[in-house]
DSSP file (Angstrom, degrees, kcal/mol; ACC not computed):
  #  RESIDUE AA STRUCTURE BP1 BP2  ACC     N-H-->O    O-->H-N    N-H-->O    O-->H-N    TCO  KAPPA ALPHA  PHI   PSI    X-CA   Y-CA   Z-CA
    1    1 A M              0   0    0      0, 0.0     2,-0.5     0, 0.0    85,-0.1   0.000 360.0 360.0 360.0 110.0   94.9   87.3   97.8
    2    2 A A        -     0   0    0     70,-0.0     2,-0.2     1,-0.0    70,-0.0  -0.722 360.0-136.8 -87.5 132.4   92.1   89.0   95.9
    3    3 A L        -     0   0    0     -2,-0.5     2,-0.1     1,-0.1    -1,-0.0  -0.597  14.3-126.7 -88.3 146.6   88.5   88.0   97.0
    4    4 A S     >  -     0   0    0     -2,-0.2     4,-2.3     1,-0.1     5,-0.2  -0.398  30.7-102.7 -81.9 169.1   85.9   87.3   94.4
    5    5 A N  H  > S+     0   0    0      1,-0.2     4,-2.4     2,-0.2     5,-0.2   0.894 122.8  52.9 -60.2 -41.9   82.5   89.1   94.6
    6    6 A A  H  > S+     0   0    0      2,-0.2     4,-2.0     1,-0.2    -1,-0.2   0.882 108.9  50.0 -64.2 -38.7   80.8   86.1   96.1
    7    7 A Q  H  > S+     0   0    0      2,-0.2     4,-2.8     1,-0.2    -2,-0.2   0.907 110.5  50.0 -61.4 -45.0   83.5   85.8   98.8
    8    8 A K  H  X S+     0   0    0     -4,-2.3     4,-2.4     1,-0.2    -2,-0.2   0.898 109.5  50.3 -58.8 -43.9   83.1   89.5   99.6
    9    9 A K  H  X S+     0   0    0     -4,-2.4     4,-1.5     2,-0.2    -1,-0.2   0.879 110.0  51.1 -62.1 -40.3   79.4   89.1   99.8
   10   10 A Y  H  X S+     0   0    0     -4,-2.0     4,-1.4     2,-0.2     3,-0.2   0.948 112.4  46.6 -55.7 -53.3   79.8   86.1  102.2
   11   11 A L  H  X S+     0   0    0     -4,-2.8     4,-1.4     1,-0.2    -2,-0.2   0.849 106.3  57.8 -68.4 -32.7   82.1   88.1  104.4
   12   12 A R  H  X S+     0   0    0     -4,-2.4     4,-0.5     1,-0.2    -1,-0.2   0.867 104.7  53.1 -61.2 -35.3   79.9   91.1  104.4
   13   13 A G  H >< S+     0   0    0     -4,-1.5     3,-0.6    -3,-0.2     4,-0.3   0.861 107.5  50.2 -62.8 -38.9   77.2   89.0  105.8
   14   14 A L  H >< S+     0   0    0     -4,-1.4     3,-0.7     1,-0.2    -1,-0.2   0.763 102.1  63.8 -73.5 -24.0   79.5   87.8  108.6
   15   15 A T  H >< S+     0   0    0     -4,-1.4     3,-1.4     1,-0.2    -1,-0.2   0.662  82.2  79.2 -78.5 -14.6   80.4   91.4  109.5
   16   16 A H  T << S+     0   0    0     -3,-0.6    -1,-0.2    -4,-0.5    -2,-0.1   0.843  95.8  44.2 -62.4 -30.5   76.9   92.4  110.6
   17   17 A H  T <  S+     0   0    0     -3,-0.7     2,-0.3    -4,-0.3    -1,-0.3   0.290  97.8  86.4-101.5  13.2   77.3   90.7  113.9
   18   18 A I    <   -     0   0    0     -3,-1.4     3,-0.1    -4,-0.1    29,-0.0  -0.847  66.1-135.5-110.0 151.3   80.8   91.9  114.9
   19   19 A D        -     0   0    0     -2,-0.3    29,-0.5     1,-0.1    -2,-0.1  -0.657  36.5 -87.3 -96.7 154.6   81.7   95.1  116.7
   20   20 A P  E     -a   48   0A   0      0, 0.0    29,-0.2     0, 0.0    -1,-0.1  -0.337  36.6-171.4 -56.9 137.8   84.6   97.4  115.7
   21   21 A V  E     +     0   0A   0     27,-2.8     2,-0.4     1,-0.2    28,-0.2   0.626  68.0  40.9-108.3 -14.5   87.7   96.2  117.5
   22   22 A V  E     -a   49   0A   0     26,-1.0    28,-2.7     2,-0.0     2,-0.5  -0.991  63.7-159.2-132.7 141.8   90.0   99.1  116.6
   23   23 A M  E     -a   50   0A   0     -2,-0.4     2,-0.6    26,-0.2    28,-0.2  -0.978   1.3-163.0-119.8 125.5   89.3  102.9  116.5
   24   24 A V  E     +a   51   0A   0     26,-3.4    28,-3.3    -2,-0.5     5,-0.1  -0.931  32.8 146.9-105.8 123.1   91.5  105.3  114.5
   25   25 A A    >   -     0   0    0     -2,-0.6     3,-1.6     3,-0.4    -1,-0.0  -0.118  57.8 -22.8-131.6-135.2   90.8  108.9  115.7
   26   26 A D  T 3  S+     0   0    0      1,-0.3    -2,-0.0    -2,-0.1    27,-0.0   0.806 129.2  50.3 -58.7 -36.9   92.7  112.2  116.2
   27   27 A K  T 3  S-     0   0    0      1,-0.2    -1,-0.3     3,-0.0     2,-0.1   0.612  98.8-151.3 -79.7 -11.2   96.2  110.8  116.4
   28   28 A G    <   -     0   0    0     -3,-1.6     2,-1.9    24,-0.1    -3,-0.4  -0.368  52.8 -10.8  77.9-155.9   95.8  108.8  113.2
   29   29 A L  S    S+     0   0    0     -5,-0.1    -1,-0.1     4,-0.1    -5,-0.1  -0.561  78.2 172.9 -87.0  78.2   97.5  105.5  112.4
   30   30 A T     >  -     0   0    0     -2,-1.9     4,-2.1     1,-0.1     5,-0.2  -0.250  49.1-100.2 -73.6 172.3  100.2  105.4  115.1
   31   31 A D  H  > S+     0   0    0      1,-0.2     4,-1.8     2,-0.2     5,-0.1   0.859 125.0  53.4 -63.7 -34.9  102.4  102.4  115.6
   32   32 A N  H  > S+     0   0    0      2,-0.2     4,-1.9     1,-0.2    -1,-0.2   0.870 108.6  49.1 -66.7 -36.3  100.2  101.3  118.5
   33   33 A V  H  > S+     0   0    0      2,-0.2     4,-2.0     1,-0.2    -2,-0.2   0.885 111.5  49.7 -67.2 -40.6   97.1  101.4  116.3
   34   34 A R  H  X S+     0   0    0     -4,-2.1     4,-2.2     1,-0.2    -2,-0.2   0.853 109.8  50.5 -71.6 -32.8   98.8   99.5  113.6
   35   35 A A  H  X S+     0   0    0     -4,-1.8     4,-2.4     2,-0.2    -1,-0.2   0.884 109.1  52.0 -64.6 -40.5   99.9   96.9  116.1
   36   36 A E  H  X S+     0   0    0     -4,-1.9     4,-2.4     2,-0.2    -2,-0.2   0.905 110.3  48.1 -63.9 -41.8   96.4   96.5  117.4
   37   37 A I  H  X S+     0   0    0     -4,-2.0     4,-2.6     2,-0.2     5,-0.2   0.919 112.1  49.2 -65.2 -46.0   95.1   96.0  113.8
   38   38 A E  H  X S+     0   0    0     -4,-2.2     4,-2.1     1,-0.2    -2,-0.2   0.906 113.2  46.6 -60.3 -41.6   97.7   93.4  113.1
   39   39 A Q  H  X S+     0   0    0     -4,-2.4     4,-1.9     2,-0.2    -2,-0.2   0.898 112.0  51.0 -65.5 -43.4   96.9   91.6  116.3
   40   40 A A  H  X>S+     0   0    0     -4,-2.4     4,-3.5     2,-0.2     5,-0.6   0.907 111.0  47.7 -62.1 -46.9   93.2   91.7  115.6
   41   41 A L  H  X5S+     0   0    0     -4,-2.6     4,-1.3     1,-0.2    -1,-0.2   0.888 111.5  51.6 -62.3 -40.9   93.6   90.3  112.1
   42   42 A E  H  <5S+     0   0    0     -4,-2.1    -1,-0.2    -5,-0.2    -2,-0.2   0.875 119.1  35.9 -60.5 -39.2   95.9   87.6  113.4
   43   43 A H  H  <5S+     0   0    0     -4,-1.9    -2,-0.2    -5,-0.1    -1,-0.2   0.905 133.8  20.2 -83.8 -47.1   93.4   86.6  116.0
   44   44 A H  H  <5S-     0   0    0     -4,-3.5     2,-1.5    -5,-0.2    -3,-0.2   0.720  73.9-152.0-101.7 -27.4   90.0   87.1  114.2
   45   45 A E  S  <<S+     0   0    0     -4,-1.3    40,-2.2    -5,-0.6     2,-0.5  -0.236  83.8  57.9  79.2 -46.0   90.8   87.2  110.4
   46   46 A L  E    S+ B   0  84A   0     -2,-1.5     2,-0.3    38,-0.2    38,-0.2  -0.953  72.3 164.9-120.9 122.0   87.7   89.4  109.9
   47   47 A I  E     - B   0  83A   0     36,-2.7    36,-2.5    -2,-0.5     2,-0.4  -0.922  31.3-138.1-135.5 157.8   87.6   92.8  111.7
   48   48 A K  E     -aB  20  82A   0    -29,-0.5   -27,-2.8    -2,-0.3   -26,-1.0  -0.942  18.5-164.5-111.1 138.0   85.8   96.1  111.7
   49   49 A V  E     -aB  22  81A   0     32,-3.1    32,-2.6    -2,-0.4     2,-0.5  -0.992  11.6-142.8-124.3 129.4   87.8   99.3  112.2
   50   50 A R  E     -aB  23  80A   0    -28,-2.7   -26,-3.4    -2,-0.4     2,-0.6  -0.792  13.1-161.9 -90.7 129.2   86.1  102.6  113.1
   51   51 A L  E     -a   24   0A   0     28,-3.3     2,-1.0    -2,-0.5   -26,-0.2  -0.946   2.8-164.2-119.6 111.8   87.7  105.7  111.5
   52   52 A R        +     0   0    0    -28,-3.3     2,-0.3    -2,-0.6   -24,-0.1  -0.770  51.8  82.0 -99.8  88.3   86.9  109.0  113.1
   53   53 A A  S    S-     0   0    0     -2,-1.0    -2,-0.1   -25,-0.0     2,-0.1  -0.962  83.2 -60.3-165.9-176.3   87.8  111.7  110.5
   54   54 A E     >  -     0   0    0     -2,-0.3     4,-2.7     1,-0.1     5,-0.2  -0.362  58.3-100.3 -73.4 163.1   86.7  113.6  107.4
   55   55 A R  H  > S+     0   0    0      1,-0.2     4,-2.5     2,-0.2     5,-0.2   0.870 120.1  50.4 -55.8 -50.4   86.0  111.6  104.3
   56   56 A E  H  > S+     0   0    0      1,-0.2     4,-1.8     2,-0.2    -1,-0.2   0.927 112.8  45.9 -56.2 -48.5   89.3  112.3  102.6
   57   57 A Q  H  > S+     0   0    0      2,-0.2     4,-2.6     1,-0.2    -2,-0.2   0.904 111.7  52.2 -65.1 -42.5   91.4  111.3  105.6
   58   58 A R  H  X S+     0   0    0     -4,-2.7     4,-2.9     1,-0.2    -1,-0.2   0.918 108.1  51.3 -57.2 -42.6   89.3  108.1  106.1
   59   59 A S  H  X S+     0   0    0     -4,-2.5     4,-1.8     1,-0.2    -1,-0.2   0.893 110.7  48.5 -62.6 -41.4   89.8  107.1  102.5
   60   60 A A  H  X S+     0   0    0     -4,-1.8     4,-2.3     2,-0.2    -1,-0.2   0.909 113.2  47.6 -62.5 -45.1   93.6  107.6  102.9
   61   61 A W  H  X S+     0   0    0     -4,-2.6     4,-2.9     2,-0.2     5,-0.2   0.900 109.6  53.6 -63.8 -42.2   93.6  105.5  106.2
   62   62 A I  H  X S+     0   0    0     -4,-2.9     4,-1.8     1,-0.2    -1,-0.2   0.911 112.4  43.0 -57.6 -45.3   91.6  102.8  104.6
   63   63 A E  H  X S+     0   0    0     -4,-1.8     4,-2.4     1,-0.2    -1,-0.2   0.892 114.3  50.5 -70.8 -41.3   94.0  102.4  101.7
   64   64 A Q  H  X S+     0   0    0     -4,-2.3     4,-2.8     2,-0.2     5,-0.2   0.884 109.0  52.1 -64.5 -39.1   97.1  102.6  104.0
   65   65 A I  H  X S+     0   0    0     -4,-2.9     4,-2.1     2,-0.2     6,-0.4   0.937 111.1  47.1 -65.1 -43.3   95.6   99.9  106.4
   66   66 A A  H  X S+     0   0    0     -4,-1.8     4,-2.1    -5,-0.2     5,-0.4   0.947 115.6  45.1 -61.3 -46.2   95.1   97.5  103.5
   67   67 A N  H  < S+     0   0    0     -4,-2.4    -2,-0.2     1,-0.2    -1,-0.2   0.913 115.1  46.9 -65.8 -43.8   98.6   98.2  102.1
   68   68 A D  H  < S+     0   0    0     -4,-2.8    -1,-0.2     1,-0.2    -2,-0.2   0.852 122.8  32.4 -66.7 -35.8  100.4   97.9  105.5
   69   69 A T  H  < S-     0   0    0     -4,-2.1    -1,-0.2    -5,-0.2    -2,-0.2   0.661  96.5-126.4-100.2 -19.7   98.7   94.7  106.6
   70   70 A G     <  +     0   0    0     -4,-2.1    -3,-0.1    -5,-0.3    -4,-0.1   0.549  62.0 144.3  82.0   5.0   98.1   92.8  103.4
   71   71 A A        -     0   0    0     -6,-0.4     2,-0.5    -5,-0.4    -1,-0.3  -0.365  50.8-121.3 -78.6 158.9   94.4   92.6  104.4
   72   72 A E  E     -C   84   0A   0     12,-3.1    12,-2.5    -3,-0.1     2,-0.6  -0.864  21.4-123.8 -99.7 130.5   91.6   92.8  101.8
   73   73 A L  E     -C   83   0A   0     -2,-0.5    10,-0.2    10,-0.2     3,-0.1  -0.673  26.3-176.1 -74.2 117.1   89.0   95.5  102.2
   74   74 A V  E     -     0   0A   0      8,-2.8     2,-0.3    -2,-0.6    -1,-0.2   0.946  59.8 -42.0 -79.8 -53.9   85.7   93.8  102.4
   75   75 A H  E     -C   82   0A   0      7,-0.9     7,-2.8   -63,-0.0     2,-0.4  -0.977  46.2-140.2-168.0 166.8   83.5   96.9  102.5
   76   76 A Q  E     +C   81   0A   0     -2,-0.3     2,-0.4     5,-0.2     5,-0.2  -0.998  13.1 179.9-137.9 132.4   83.2  100.4  104.0
   77   77 A I  E >   -C   80   0A   0      3,-2.5     3,-2.1    -2,-0.4     2,-0.2  -0.965  63.0 -53.5-131.7 118.4   80.1  102.1  105.2
   78   78 A G  T 3  S-     0   0    0     -2,-0.4     0, 0.0     1,-0.3     0, 0.0  -0.345 124.3 -10.1  56.3-118.9   80.5  105.6  106.6
   79   79 A Q  T 3  S+     0   0    0     -2,-0.2   -28,-3.3    -3,-0.1     2,-0.5   0.183 120.3  86.5-100.7  18.9   83.1  105.6  109.3
   80   80 A V  E <   -BC  50  77A   0     -3,-2.1    -3,-2.5   -30,-0.2     2,-0.4  -0.971  51.6-175.9-119.8 127.9   83.4  101.7  109.5
   81   81 A A  E     -BC  49  76A   0    -32,-2.6   -32,-3.1    -2,-0.5     2,-0.4  -0.968  12.0-150.1-121.2 144.0   85.7   99.6  107.3
   82   82 A C  E     -BC  48  75A   0     -7,-2.8    -8,-2.8    -2,-0.4    -7,-0.9  -0.930  14.5-173.3-114.0 132.3   85.9   95.8  107.4
   83   83 A Y  E     -BC  47  73A   0    -36,-2.5   -36,-2.7    -2,-0.4     2,-0.4  -0.933   7.5-162.2-127.0 149.8   89.0   93.9  106.5
   84   84 A Y  E     +BC  46  72A   0    -12,-2.5   -12,-3.1    -2,-0.3     2,-0.3  -0.995  12.0 170.2-133.3 134.0   89.8   90.2  106.0
   85   85 A R        -     0   0    0    -40,-2.2   -14,-0.1    -2,-0.4    -2,-0.0  -0.898  32.2-128.4-145.7 113.1   93.2   88.5  106.1
   86   86 A R        -     0   0    0     -2,-0.3   -41,-0.1     1,-0.1    -2,-0.0  -0.316  24.4-116.9 -59.7 135.8   93.3   84.7  106.1
   87   87 A H        -     0   0    0      1,-0.1    -1,-0.1     3,-0.1   -45,-0.0  -0.635  20.9-139.6 -75.0 129.1   95.4   83.1  108.8
   88   88 A P  S    S+     0   0    0      0, 0.0    -1,-0.1     0, 0.0    -2,-0.1   0.751  91.2  20.4 -68.4 -25.3   98.2   81.3  107.2
   89   89 A K  S    S+     0   0    0      1,-0.1    -2,-0.0    -3,-0.0    -3,-0.0   0.757 133.0  27.8-109.2 -34.5   98.2   78.2  109.4
   90   90 A K  S    S-     0   0    0      0, 0.0    -1,-0.1     0, 0.0     2,-0.1  -0.622  72.0-167.3-133.1  75.0   94.9   78.0  111.2
   91   91 A P        -     0   0    0      0, 0.0    -5,-0.1     0, 0.0     3,-0.1  -0.401   7.6-172.0 -67.1 139.0   92.1   79.6  109.1
   92   92 A K        +     0   0    0     -2,-0.1     2,-0.5     1,-0.1   -47,-0.1   0.747  67.8  62.9 -95.3 -30.2   88.9   80.2  111.0
   93   93 A I        -     0   0    0     -6,-0.0     2,-0.8     2,-0.0    -1,-0.1  -0.864  69.5-150.8-106.5 122.7   86.7   81.3  108.1
   94   94 A A        -     0   0    0     -2,-0.5    -2,-0.0    -3,-0.1     0, 0.0  -0.839  17.8-148.2 -94.8 114.4   85.9   78.9  105.3
   95   95 A L              0   0    0     -2,-0.8   -88,-0.1     1,-0.1    -2,-0.0  -0.535 360.0 360.0 -79.1 144.7   85.3   80.9  102.1
   96   96 A P              0   0    0      0, 0.0    -1,-0.1     0, 0.0   -89,-0.1   0.530 360.0 360.0 -73.5 360.0   82.9   79.7   99.5
């Protein structure tokens, strides 16, 4: 599901008040980290992920998370990336 610019702008506004729920650090995208991201997306729909690495590594992780989870990257600032994936049965966020 591709988000329009208006939808991304709306979701960016919602991300200001949430804290990162998952941190990817030295060990990278392990199976446990991927499971946590999946669980967070299932429960919250809109999440922040903190990525502790150099720029090239962060970019690779950001792309890999989006591909693995089917989530849409809302935006990235520094070491924080925000993802959105609509819940198939019980959506919590109504997009414009």
